[in-house]
C-alpha positions as CSV (number, residue, x, y, z in Angstrom):
1,M,0.1,0.2,-0.1
2,N,1.4,3.4,-1.2
3,E,0.9,6.4,1.4
4,K,0.4,8.6,-1.9
5,D,-2.8,6.5,-2.7
6,L,-4.4,7.7,0.7
7,I,-6.6,10.6,1.6
8,I,-6.8,10.8,5.4
9,I,-9.3,13.4,6.7
10,T,-9.8,14.2,10.3
11,C,-13.5,14.4,11.6
12,S,-15.5,15.0,14.7
13,S,-16.5,12.2,16.7
14,P,-19.5,11.6,18.5
15,N,-17.7,11.0,21.6
16,D,-15.4,14.1,21.6
17,P,-15.3,15.6,25.3
18,I,-14.8,19.4,23.6
19,V,-16.8,20.6,20.7
20,G,-14.7,20.8,17.3
21,A,-12.1,18.4,18.6
22,H,-11.5,16.2,15.6
23,V,-9.9,12.9,16.7
24,G,-11.9,10.7,14.4
25,I,-10.0,9.5,11.0
26,Q,-11.5,8.6,7.4
27,I,-9.1,7.1,5.3
28,R,-9.8,6.9,1.5
29,H,-7.9,4.5,-0.5
30,V,-7.9,6.0,-4.2
31,P,-7.4,3.2,-6.3
32,S,-10.0,1.0,-4.8
33,K,-12.3,3.9,-3.6
34,I,-12.2,2.0,-0.3
35,V,-13.2,4.2,2.8
36,V,-12.8,3.5,6.5
37,K,-13.4,5.5,9.7
38,S,-12.5,5.1,13.3
39,V,-13.9,7.3,16.0
40,K,-14.4,5.4,19.0
41,M,-10.9,5.8,20.5
42,K,-9.8,8.8,22.4
43,T,-6.9,10.1,20.3
44,Q,-6.6,10.8,16.7
45,H,-3.4,8.4,16.6
46,E,-5.5,5.6,17.9
47,N,-7.9,6.3,15.7
48,R,-5.7,6.4,12.8
49,L,-4.1,3.0,13.7
50,E,-7.3,1.6,14.1
51,A,-8.3,2.8,10.6
52,M,-5.5,1.5,9.1
53,E,-6.1,-1.7,10.5
54,K,-9.5,-1.8,8.8
55,L,-8.4,-0.8,5.3
56,K,-5.7,-3.3,5.1
57,F,-8.3,-5.7,6.0
58,E,-10.7,-4.3,3.5
59,L,-7.9,-4.3,0.9
60,V,-7.0,-8.4,1.7
61,K,-11.1,-8.8,1.5
62,E,-10.5,-7.6,-2.3
63,R,-7.5,-9.1,-2.7
64,L,-5.5,-6.2,-3.7
65,V,-2.7,-6.6,-0.8
66,T,-1.0,-9.6,-0.2
67,V,-0.2,-10.4,3.4
68,V,3.2,-11.1,4.5
69,Y,4.0,-12.8,7.8
């Protein structure tokens, strides 16, 4: 997965303690048009990690990424 194929957007979470705090993350993989979102964690970093895991899972489901262990 190439970083330049991703569009990463911050968004507000329904669980934000502060109005206007953008801790949610939405990631769009441009070539496949897959969009994932994570808003349930408390920090933007944790949401980014979770969204990346979701994206990897979706790409594997679509067989666009090979899993290497």
